[in-house]
TIDREN-625530 format. One line per 3 residues: number of its first residue (from 1); their letters; for each residue x, y, z of N, C-alpha, C. Coordinates in steps of 0.02 Angstrom, whole numbers. Last residue first. Example, Ala and Ser with C-alpha at 12.3 -4.5 7.8 and 13.67 -1.06 7.14 Angstrom:
! TIDREN-625530
2	SA	642,-112,354,684,-53,357,645,2,394  660,-284,390,615,-225,390,660,-165,390 .
//
This chain:
! TIDREN-625530
371	XXX	11276,7837,16274,11295,7889,16303,11353,7897,16340  11269,7713,16195,11330,7754,16171,11325,7850,16209  11160,7674,16245,11207,7619,16255,11278,7689,16232 .
368	XXX	11030,7674,16264,11070,7732,16284,11136,7710,16308  10932,7619,16173,10930,7703,16155,10995,7729,16208  10920,7501,16176,10970,7519,16164,10999,7597,16132 .
365	XXX	10793,7466,16222,10849,7471,16277,10911,7499,16265  10649,7592,16178,10719,7525,16146,10768,7528,16197  10490,7599,16217,10541,7598,16245,10596,7548,16221 .
362	XXX	10349,7575,16072,10390,7565,16148,10452,7565,16162  10281,7754,16045,10326,7676,16019,10359,7666,16080  10106,7781,16045,10174,7794,16078,10216,7726,16052 .
359	XXX	9984,7772,15984,10029,7788,15950,10118,7796,15980  9920,7761,16097,9900,7694,16041,9982,7690,15994  9896,7862,16155,9926,7797,16180,9933,7771,16121 .
356	XXX	9836,7944,16056,9886,7962,16074,9932,7910,16108  9703,7848,16058,9722,7855,15994,9803,7888,15998  9651,7907,16183,9686,7838,16174,9708,7814,16122 .
353	XXX	9636,8048,16179,9693,8033,16224,9709,7949,16214  9535,8039,16069,9589,8051,16041,9647,8027,16098  9428,7988,16149,9457,7939,16099,9520,7964,16077 .
350	XXX	9405,8083,16248,9423,8017,16280,9469,7958,16203  9372,8164,16164,9423,8176,16211,9446,8114,16229  9245,8106,16122,9296,8135,16082,9371,8136,16112 .
347	XXX	9183,8105,16235,9186,8039,16217,9248,8081,16150  9163,8247,16264,9190,8187,16318,9214,8146,16284  9092,8300,16147,9146,8315,16160,9200,8286,16221 .
344	XXX	8976,8201,16210,9004,8192,16126,9076,8214,16145  8922,8283,16315,8939,8210,16309,8958,8162,16249  8886,8399,16249,8932,8392,16302,8966,8325,16308 .
341	XXX	8780,8381,16158,8830,8403,16133,8918,8376,16205  8658,8242,16218,8709,8288,16217,8747,8331,16200  8619,8123,16095,8624,8128,16175,8666,8195,16172 .
338	XXX	8560,8022,16006,8546,8098,16019,8552,8142,16056  8582,7904,16000,8649,7949,15946,8608,8018,15956  8541,7866,16129,8601,7873,16113,8656,7899,16072 .
335	XXX	8405,7852,16070,8427,7906,16144,8505,7891,16126  8424,7761,15963,8406,7828,15965,8405,7888,16017  8443,7647,16037,8494,7646,15996,8491,7741,15977 .
332	XXX	8339,7650,16112,8405,7632,16151,8443,7678,16097  8248,7605,16035,8230,7659,16053,8291,7670,16093  8276,7465,15958,8270,7544,15938,8270,7604,15967 .
329	XXX	8247,7404,16091,8321,7405,16050,8319,7472,16012  8112,7399,16069,8163,7455,16135,8226,7451,16122  8081,7359,15956,8065,7434,15973,8086,7460,16033 .
326	XXX	8201,7244,15910,8149,7247,15965,8133,7340,15945  8274,7183,15748,8299,7217,15825,8209,7266,15858  8343,7055,15661,8256,7107,15686,8295,7147,15755 .
323	XXX	8441,6993,15603,8458,7079,15607,8369,7096,15621  8411,6853,15641,8469,6893,15684,8466,6964,15652  8259,6777,15669,8285,6821,15624,8328,6866,15667 .
320	XXX	8246,6589,15679,8253,6668,15713,8266,6718,15663  8155,6464,15663,8190,6511,15641,8180,6573,15677  8087,6369,15778,8135,6345,15718,8169,6396,15694 .
317	XXX	8034,6370,15930,8063,6404,15875,8086,6396,15844  7906,6237,15977,7961,6274,15977,8002,6317,15914  7740,6307,16016,7794,6263,15980,7835,6284,15993 .
314	XXX	7585,6396,15942,7644,6375,16003,7683,6339,15978  7521,6432,15847,7533,6491,15894,7555,6455,15943  7549,6289,15784,7507,6329,15787,7492,6389,15841 .
311	XXX	7722,6250,15790,7675,6219,15801,7630,6284,15777  7852,6294,15770,7840,6246,15732,7764,6224,15716  7865,6486,15729,7859,6417,15773,7809,6376,15740 .
308	XXX	8001,6588,15687,7949,6542,15662,7938,6499,15719  8001,6774,15712,8031,6700,15723,7965,6658,15682  8015,6904,15615,8045,6888,15682,8058,6820,15676 .
305	XXX	8018,7014,15478,8013,6937,15520,8065,6940,15577  7910,7129,15440,7988,7142,15467,7978,7063,15522  7834,7212,15321,7825,7139,15381,7905,7152,15382 .
302	XXX	7749,7362,15256,7815,7319,15273,7808,7264,15333  7623,7421,15162,7639,7393,15241,7692,7356,15232  7466,7482,15083,7538,7475,15092,7553,7449,15164 .
299	XXX	7330,7421,15014,7359,7469,15060,7441,7458,15044  7331,7499,14849,7342,7511,14908,7298,7441,14954  7336,7523,14688,7284,7527,14735,7304,7534,14813 .
296	XXX	7415,7569,14573,7444,7559,14641,7356,7574,14656  7412,7503,14413,7411,7563,14442,7394,7542,14508  7517,7444,14253,7485,7435,14328,7472,7504,14386 .
293	XXX	7471,7398,14102,7502,7443,14147,7448,7425,14216  7492,7301,13947,7448,7319,14003,7486,7357,14056  7530,7243,13810,7504,7293,13853,7464,7305,13881 .
290	XXX	7522,7109,13823,7600,7149,13821,7564,7212,13832  7423,7039,13818,7460,7049,13890,7517,7087,13904  7251,7080,13742,7337,7093,13734,7377,7090,13817 .
287	XXX	7133,7134,13758,7155,7030,13763,7231,7047,13750  7144,7263,13770,7097,7226,13813,7144,7160,13834  7191,7379,13672,7232,7333,13703,7197,7270,13743 .
284	XXX	7081,7463,13670,7076,7424,13605,7140,7349,13623  7079,7545,13767,7040,7502,13764,7034,7452,13730  7272,7561,13799,7229,7584,13763,7157,7520,13771 .
281	XXX	7335,7489,13904,7338,7554,13888,7290,7591,13866  7223,7403,14034,7249,7391,13978,7266,7477,13972  7245,7355,14220,7207,7377,14146,7274,7398,14084 .
278	XXX	7282,7305,14364,7333,7295,14304,7239,7307,14257  7301,7383,14509,7269,7362,14471,7303,7341,14394  7433,7323,14645,7408,7355,14606,7353,7338,14564 .
275	XXX	7509,7337,14813,7447,7313,14757,7427,7342,14729  7647,7283,14911,7613,7331,14868,7546,7298,14841  7761,7246,15042,7682,7247,15015,7660,7292,14973 .
272	XXX	7918,7180,15081,7860,7269,15073,7801,7250,15023  8003,7124,15188,7966,7109,15169,7913,7174,15164  8188,7153,15248,8101,7150,15254,8075,7134,15189 .
269	XXX	8316,7168,15215,8294,7118,15246,8219,7118,15286  8316,7268,15129,8336,7285,15182,8322,7220,15244  8183,7200,15032,8225,7238,15048,8237,7276,15113 .
266	XXX	8087,7100,14916,8122,7101,14972,8181,7148,14975  7897,7105,14904,7971,7114,14870,8025,7110,14942  7753,7074,14830,7787,7050,14889,7870,7062,14856 .
263	XXX	7594,7105,14760,7671,7072,14740,7710,7112,14820  7430,7058,14700,7491,7076,14741,7538,7067,14742  7352,7141,14567,7404,7087,14589,7438,7113,14654 .
260	XXX	7208,7135,14466,7235,7152,14518,7300,7090,14536  7107,7061,14402,7124,7114,14358,7177,7166,14429  7055,6873,14325,7105,6935,14354,7099,6988,14359 .
257	XXX	6889,6794,14370,6953,6824,14325,6999,6862,14356  6785,6763,14432,6813,6703,14410,6875,6755,14344  6751,6809,14592,6753,6830,14522,6790,6775,14474 .
254	XXX	6701,6741,14742,6751,6763,14699,6725,6759,14623  6637,6660,14819,6615,6720,14838,6657,6755,14810  6653,6511,14801,6576,6547,14794,6567,6610,14802 .
251	XXX	6794,6486,14694,6760,6494,14765,6697,6537,14754  6852,6459,14592,6793,6423,14586,6756,6432,14646  7020,6449,14664,6985,6439,14582,6919,6387,14627 .
248	XXX	7048,6545,14810,7046,6500,14772,7004,6471,14731  7169,6671,14820,7083,6669,14827,7102,6600,14782  7303,6679,14917,7271,6674,14866,7204,6646,14854 .
245	XXX	7317,6720,15041,7318,6783,15010,7280,6766,14945  7357,6584,15118,7310,6625,15152,7308,6690,15108  7454,6504,15023,7366,6480,15055,7365,6531,15078 .
242	XXX	7535,6625,14984,7506,6565,14941,7442,6551,14961  7619,6619,15102,7572,6678,15081,7510,6675,15032  7668,6496,15141,7615,6509,15185,7580,6566,15129 .
239	XXX	7753,6488,15029,7699,6446,15012,7634,6459,15060  7836,6598,15074,7793,6615,15001,7751,6563,15008  7892,6568,15164,7849,6613,15206,7810,6655,15130 .
236	XXX	7962,6455,15133,7898,6437,15180,7866,6515,15180  8056,6521,15062,8033,6487,15025,7966,6466,15083  8127,6579,15180,8103,6639,15122,8050,6592,15091 .
233	XXX	8205,6519,15230,8157,6526,15262,8104,6549,15225  8287,6437,15119,8228,6392,15139,8166,6446,15181  8306,6574,14987,8323,6550,15039,8263,6493,15097 .
230	XXX	8292,6560,14838,8348,6544,14877,8336,6523,14951  8154,6607,14819,8152,6544,14805,8233,6532,14823  8152,6751,14844,8095,6710,14906,8120,6627,14887 .
227	XXX	8217,6810,14748,8253,6805,14810,8195,6748,14881  8104,6866,14668,8159,6798,14650,8209,6782,14707  7976,6917,14736,8044,6929,14717,8063,6861,14718 .
224	XXX	7793,6847,14665,7844,6862,14729,7935,6890,14696  7633,6906,14672,7686,6916,14618,7750,6931,14663  7486,6846,14631,7535,6838,14681,7585,6844,14641 .
221	XXX	7322,6893,14566,7372,6860,14561,7445,6882,14606  7155,6884,14641,7225,6935,14650,7276,6883,14610  7004,6878,14584,7049,6847,14616,7121,6862,14593 .
218	XXX	6871,6994,14640,6901,6960,14582,6960,6922,14613  6805,7061,14742,6795,6982,14752,6835,6947,14703  6763,7198,14674,6781,7154,14739,6774,7090,14721 .
215	XXX	6896,7248,14544,6821,7226,14565,6811,7203,14635  6995,7399,14578,6969,7324,14549,6902,7312,14581  7105,7550,14541,7053,7516,14569,7028,7450,14536 .
212	XXX	7211,7690,14561,7181,7620,14546,7104,7601,14582  7239,7782,14630,7181,7805,14568,7169,7718,14563  7235,7827,14821,7272,7825,14747,7233,7798,14689 .
209	XXX	7237,7862,14944,7175,7889,14891,7245,7884,14813  7293,7835,15053,7336,7859,15000,7293,7880,14962  7199,7814,15146,7224,7865,15185,7269,7906,15119 .
206	XXX	7127,7702,15117,7080,7775,15128,7127,7820,15127  7216,7602,15108,7192,7637,15045,7146,7698,15045  7332,7644,15246,7281,7614,15209,7268,7622,15161 .
203	XXX	7495,7597,15282,7455,7653,15238,7384,7618,15210  7612,7576,15390,7543,7559,15362,7533,7611,15330  7773,7542,15433,7736,7605,15395,7686,7578,15347 .
200	XXX	7769,7375,15504,7790,7441,15494,7782,7486,15425  7730,7228,15590,7696,7287,15536,7705,7374,15561  7811,7117,15634,7806,7163,15651,7806,7207,15590 .
197	XXX	7778,6937,15610,7807,6973,15578,7779,7044,15643  7794,6721,15635,7771,6819,15669,7821,6862,15632  7724,6601,15572,7758,6678,15555,7738,6719,15590 .
194	XXX	7694,6430,15610,7660,6506,15631,7729,6557,15609  7653,6276,15520,7694,6317,15561,7659,6383,15578  7509,6186,15606,7572,6230,15607,7591,6251,15542 .
191	XXX	7402,6114,15619,7478,6096,15644,7529,6147,15642  7278,6158,15595,7302,6155,15677,7361,6138,15683  7309,6314,15531,7283,6292,15573,7253,6226,15562 .
188	XXX	7467,6401,15525,7425,6358,15467,7392,6318,15528  7466,6565,15527,7490,6511,15563,7439,6473,15506  7523,6733,15559,7503,6712,15514,7511,6640,15516 .
185	XXX	7521,6893,15631,7526,6813,15655,7493,6776,15595  7589,7040,15659,7545,7015,15629,7580,6906,15623  7582,7202,15772,7628,7134,15740,7572,7081,15731 .
182	XXX	7622,7351,15794,7590,7305,15764,7621,7231,15743  7624,7497,15923,7669,7422,15896,7597,7392,15856  7518,7560,15975,7575,7591,15951,7617,7551,15892 .
179	XXX	7393,7504,16051,7405,7524,15981,7472,7546,15950  7472,7518,16171,7401,7552,16165,7410,7575,16080  7574,7414,16170,7583,7467,16204,7508,7529,16180 .
176	XXX	7508,7308,16027,7532,7325,16097,7552,7405,16098  7419,7215,15940,7428,7271,15970,7433,7275,16026  7396,7102,15813,7417,7108,15876,7444,7163,15899 .
173	XXX	7313,6993,15710,7356,7049,15707,7347,7082,15777  7307,6852,15589,7281,6866,15666,7336,6935,15680  7246,6736,15508,7283,6800,15484,7269,6851,15557 .
170	XXX	7253,6565,15471,7243,6623,15506,7282,6674,15544  7178,6436,15379,7215,6488,15390,7203,6512,15430  7070,6342,15379,7124,6299,15377,7207,6360,15388 .
167	XXX	6920,6354,15470,6970,6390,15428,7039,6374,15437  6784,6351,15520,6795,6282,15463,6852,6323,15445  6759,6398,15644,6751,6453,15569,6772,6377,15509 .
164	XXX	6787,6308,15735,6718,6327,15733,6701,6335,15647  6935,6314,15714,6885,6244,15690,6832,6260,15690  6958,6436,15739,6974,6406,15672,6928,6356,15655 .
161	XXX	6945,6435,15893,6888,6485,15841,6899,6457,15760  7040,6339,15918,6958,6326,15917,6927,6377,15869  7155,6415,15889,7137,6358,15849,7067,6338,15873 .
158	XXX	7164,6527,15991,7137,6533,15926,7126,6477,15878  7220,6468,16078,7154,6453,16108,7101,6485,16033  7355,6500,16060,7341,6452,16062,7249,6437,16068 .
155	XXX	7352,6627,16149,7356,6632,16076,7325,6575,16057  7240,6637,16292,7291,6612,16290,7298,6621,16190  7135,6775,16398,7147,6697,16356,7212,6702,16317 .
152	XXX	7120,6909,16424,7105,6850,16467,7124,6768,16433  7222,6971,16358,7229,6978,16407,7194,6930,16460  7167,6952,16236,7208,6924,16230,7230,6937,16299 .
149	XXX	7025,6958,16147,7038,6979,16207,7100,6936,16245  6988,7004,15978,6999,6964,16033,7044,6995,16093  6833,7057,15908,6913,7082,15921,6906,7028,15974 .
146	XXX	6742,6928,15775,6761,7003,15814,6819,7013,15856  6792,6903,15606,6781,6882,15688,6788,6954,15743  6757,6830,15452,6776,6895,15514,6768,6852,15572 .
143	XXX	6861,6745,15322,6801,6743,15387,6816,6782,15430  6893,6756,15150,6896,6764,15226,6841,6764,15290  6893,6738,15016,6878,6668,15057,6882,6680,15144 .
140	XXX	6894,6867,14966,6850,6849,14963,6854,6766,15012  7019,6977,15016,7020,6902,15019,6942,6885,15024  7003,7138,15015,7071,7091,14967,7043,7006,14957 .
137	XXX	6920,7155,15135,6911,7171,15054,6955,7122,14991  7035,7122,15218,6962,7067,15220,6940,7084,15136  7120,7205,15215,7151,7157,15186,7068,7107,15180 .
134	XXX	7048,7327,15255,7065,7323,15164,7085,7247,15164  7043,7286,15374,6970,7289,15345,6992,7305,15249  7182,7308,15425,7144,7228,15424,7054,7226,15379 .
131	XXX	7177,7440,15410,7220,7387,15378,7154,7319,15373  7084,7491,15494,7075,7494,15430,7115,7462,15402  7141,7459,15597,7103,7421,15604,7079,7421,15539 .
128	XXX	7270,7528,15614,7269,7445,15598,7204,7424,15591  7200,7663,15614,7256,7644,15553,7273,7562,15547  7142,7655,15760,7105,7651,15686,7143,7635,15633 .
125	XXX	7221,7508,15862,7221,7594,15827,7160,7589,15776  7162,7399,15960,7212,7419,15901,7193,7497,15868  7087,7345,16067,7149,7398,16089,7181,7429,16012 .
122	XXX	7103,7186,16032,7058,7235,16076,7120,7281,16088  7150,7095,15891,7169,7115,15968,7111,7176,15985  7074,7059,15750,7140,7109,15782,7110,7079,15855 .
119	XXX	7083,6929,15592,7039,6966,15660,7091,6984,15690  7038,6808,15493,7066,6858,15481,7027,6918,15565  7058,6663,15405,7021,6694,15474,7076,6754,15494 .
116	XXX	7025,6591,15251,7076,6631,15300,7021,6670,15334  7011,6432,15179,6965,6489,15214,7037,6510,15266  7027,6343,15032,7060,6364,15091,6998,6431,15116 .
113	XXX	6990,6220,14962,6952,6214,15020,7011,6259,15049  7018,6179,14810,7052,6207,14851,7021,6246,14921  6884,6148,14741,6918,6102,14752,6959,6127,14825 .
110	XXX	6732,6173,14680,6771,6212,14715,6816,6152,14756  6688,6144,14511,6691,6130,14587,6746,6164,14593  6691,6175,14368,6667,6232,14428,6666,6210,14470 .
107	XXX	6814,6143,14246,6796,6142,14308,6774,6176,14357  6844,6098,14076,6799,6141,14123,6794,6118,14194  6986,6047,14016,6917,6025,14052,6919,6073,14093 .
104	XXX	7122,6075,13990,7066,6096,13957,6998,6092,13977  7178,5960,14062,7219,6025,14071,7175,6094,14034  7135,5830,14036,7126,5861,14066,7136,5924,14083 .
101	XXX	7124,5775,13873,7170,5821,13918,7114,5840,13971  7064,5668,13800,7063,5647,13869,7121,5697,13912  7057,5751,13676,6977,5725,13720,7003,5692,13786 .
98	XXX	7158,5760,13645,7116,5806,13650,7071,5787,13705  7269,5699,13572,7219,5657,13631,7204,5698,13663  7316,5725,13445,7350,5769,13500,7317,5734,13565 .
95	XXX	7233,5653,13350,7309,5656,13359,7335,5679,13424  7094,5575,13333,7123,5617,13379,7192,5637,13400  6994,5535,13193,7054,5537,13245,7057,5606,13260 .
92	XXX	6829,5492,13209,6893,5552,13184,6930,5536,13216  6757,5355,13178,6761,5388,13217,6834,5459,13184  6667,5295,13026,6719,5302,13068,6732,5360,13099 .
89	XXX	6491,5279,13052,6523,5315,13006,6580,5293,13064  6368,5203,13101,6403,5174,13071,6482,5198,13023  6314,5333,13160,6342,5261,13216,6399,5219,13162 .
86	XXX	6281,5389,13070,6317,5436,13107,6344,5371,13154  6186,5318,13006,6233,5310,12964,6304,5351,13006  6085,5328,13101,6109,5247,13075,6178,5280,13045 .
83	XXX	6052,5433,13096,6070,5446,13152,6110,5377,13159  6005,5459,12964,6043,5497,12978,6099,5450,13036  5882,5364,12983,5962,5362,12928,6025,5384,12942 .
80	XXX	5818,5458,13080,5832,5393,13097,5889,5371,13046  5795,5551,12987,5845,5572,13048,5851,5513,13091  5705,5504,12895,5774,5545,12855,5826,5542,12933 .
77	XXX	5610,5477,12955,5656,5417,12918,5708,5450,12901  5566,5606,13006,5563,5566,13056,5634,5493,13015  5526,5645,12882,5580,5691,12916,5608,5640,12963 .
74	XXX	5423,5617,12818,5483,5602,12799,5541,5628,12817  5297,5543,12924,5338,5600,12886,5383,5570,12886  5178,5434,12889,5234,5440,12928,5282,5478,12904 .
71	XXX	4993,5487,12843,5066,5460,12826,5113,5471,12885  4839,5409,12869,4893,5459,12918,4941,5418,12897  4716,5390,12766,4742,5359,12815,4817,5407,12833 .
68	XXX	4568,5508,12771,4610,5475,12717,4680,5440,12779  4406,5483,12831,4455,5519,12842,4533,5492,12794  4290,5408,12807,4299,5440,12755,4361,5489,12763 .
65	XXX	4302,5335,12927,4286,5309,12846,4316,5347,12819  4247,5432,13021,4314,5415,13019,4337,5374,12973  4121,5453,12978,4172,5520,12962,4224,5491,12980 .
62	XXX	4033,5357,12998,4035,5359,12929,4111,5422,12918  4050,5337,13134,4080,5306,13102,4100,5303,13020  3974,5463,13160,4047,5459,13204,4080,5397,13175 .
59	XXX	3846,5438,13136,3855,5459,13104,3960,5483,13123  3830,5307,13210,3841,5284,13148,3864,5354,13104  3814,5380,13336,3883,5338,13336,3880,5313,13252 .
56	XXX	3710,5479,13314,3756,5495,13323,3831,5441,13302  3603,5347,13310,3618,5406,13260,3688,5426,13267  3608,5302,13435,3622,5247,13396,3643,5298,13310 .
53	XXX	3570,5413,13503,3627,5380,13521,3654,5351,13478  3426,5432,13449,3492,5490,13467,3558,5455,13463  3376,5297,13511,3382,5314,13446,3444,5384,13420 .
50	XXX	3394,5314,13633,3430,5272,13593,3453,5267,13546  3295,5437,13665,3361,5444,13681,3398,5378,13639  3180,5361,13635,3207,5426,13593,3278,5437,13589 .
47	XXX	3157,5248,13733,3173,5230,13646,3204,5310,13600  3125,5324,13822,3203,5299,13832,3217,5285,13764  3036,5380,13820,3072,5437,13811,3149,5392,13820 .
44	XXX	2938,5274,13799,2958,5306,13747,3010,5349,13746  2967,5231,13943,2964,5188,13870,2986,5216,13828  2889,5331,13994,2963,5321,14019,2993,5289,13955 .
41	XXX	2763,5312,13946,2795,5383,13932,2875,5373,13952  2727,5190,14017,2739,5208,13939,2761,5247,13920  2744,5191,14161,2790,5183,14118,2786,5164,14054 .
38	XXX	2609,5303,14146,2698,5324,14179,2757,5272,14140  2513,5214,14127,2522,5260,14091,2602,5307,14100  2535,5097,14223,2551,5096,14172,2540,5151,14112 .
35	XXX	2502,5178,14339,2555,5155,14316,2579,5141,14260  2351,5180,14319,2404,5254,14317,2470,5238,14313  2297,5071,14309,2298,5079,14251,2338,5153,14250 .
32	XXX	2305,4927,14394,2354,4970,14403,2345,5021,14331  2196,4852,14366,2215,4874,14420,2265,4939,14448  2161,4834,14240,2108,4834,14275,2124,4866,14351 .
29	XXX	2309,4824,14191,2264,4889,14166,2200,4899,14217  2334,4719,14218,2373,4765,14256,2337,4837,14245  2256,4615,14166,2257,4635,14269,2274,4680,14285 .
26	XXX	2290,4647,14032,2219,4660,14062,2202,4659,14131  2409,4601,14018,2400,4677,14031,2331,4683,14043  2527,4518,14034,2468,4531,14095,2425,4600,14097 .
23	XXX	2597,4515,13926,2559,4446,13958,2519,4478,13996  2650,4649,13886,2606,4598,13863,2572,4551,13870  2743,4685,13993,2679,4714,13998,2637,4677,13959 .
20	XXX	2841,4578,13967,2804,4567,14013,2756,4614,14041  2872,4634,13851,2847,4579,13831,2809,4554,13911  2911,4774,13857,2865,4747,13838,2837,4687,13820 .
17	XXX	3047,4753,13943,2972,4776,13982,2930,4757,13922  3091,4675,13857,3084,4640,13907,3038,4658,13939  3135,4774,13767,3091,4720,13759,3083,4694,13783 .
14	XXX	3198,4862,13846,3135,4892,13825,3109,4842,13817  3330,4776,13861,3279,4802,13926,3216,4819,13908  3373,4800,13742,3331,4721,13767,3302,4738,13838 .
11	XXX	3391,4938,13724,3349,4907,13699,3325,4842,13711  3520,4955,13816,3443,4979,13832,3384,4963,13816  3597,4866,13772,3593,4848,13833,3514,4886,13846 .
8	XXX	3612,4947,13646,3599,4879,13653,3564,4867,13728  3690,5065,13709,3620,5059,13686,3590,4981,13674  3791,5013,13739,3759,5053,13802,3693,5053,13782 .
5	XXX	3866,4967,13633,3852,4902,13682,3794,4945,13737  3877,5098,13591,3837,5039,13537,3822,4979,13592  3951,5159,13667,3901,5199,13649,3864,5122,13622 .
2	XX	4086,5075,13657,4051,5076,13709,3976,5111,13705  4100,5104,13515,4094,5055,13521,4064,5046,13594 .
//
């Protein structure tokens, strides 16, 4: 339609031009003969282009008329009918209310925002430093921090470091006597409480060279001895360990499956830590939970509880372990047990003399009555 209207406009312009040229032909021929020749050639060219446009438009119209009318596909009608049938169909019953069950719905969001700060004091020994590195590998939700200078700062300043790192748990290793003794502080930041342990019998993963292995970043299972549920102090320790060592679900740095287990046992009033790999007995038993075996990975260490503080690295002592002996007390006891034989001989003589005095009978006043 646009081409036709354009051609009509050009034709009208050509007709007007012809009329104008017809009325004043004589005057224009005498005065402007050269211009007339140019105008006639231009008009002829315009007429030819208009005829071509009209011819092309007529051919296009005839082709459009010859095409058959478009038919709507049957699939669309069938799809609409099926959609209407599905809407009108009665809903299937849900007797177990599975549609509203929240425990089977997949949740990909990181809800349990637990972060643990792991750091050591300056002067820690190589073995204890490797122990801290092993624990960092076991905790994908940890935040690292350089060594802490305890001579120039106080322990409650660790709360500020945890706040800067957005951590709500702190695992702090304190070295004393040039790294000879190691103490572990486990605190809930910023409100507390704080647990203090002495770390004994340390064996790192690289030292023991065990056969177990697990994927880096996988979530561990936490297994606790049944005695953790009886004592209030041990219940508190269990809850603190779950928050600090348990990797949160859907953590960005964690893997969504379990292939290793952390075990905590109670023996001789101490907490024994072991770490195992969970693997099937045979390749065909991959999905059988009853046919799994444990292979130790490492590290190994023993925690001797000392005290519990009400605050975070500060506050009142709310629990003290009566079975705990300081390293100084243990040294004194060891020296006393390893004294010289002469001192032991003197002690045995004194004990024998005291025993004889205790066995003497008191004097009877009636012994000399019949003398």
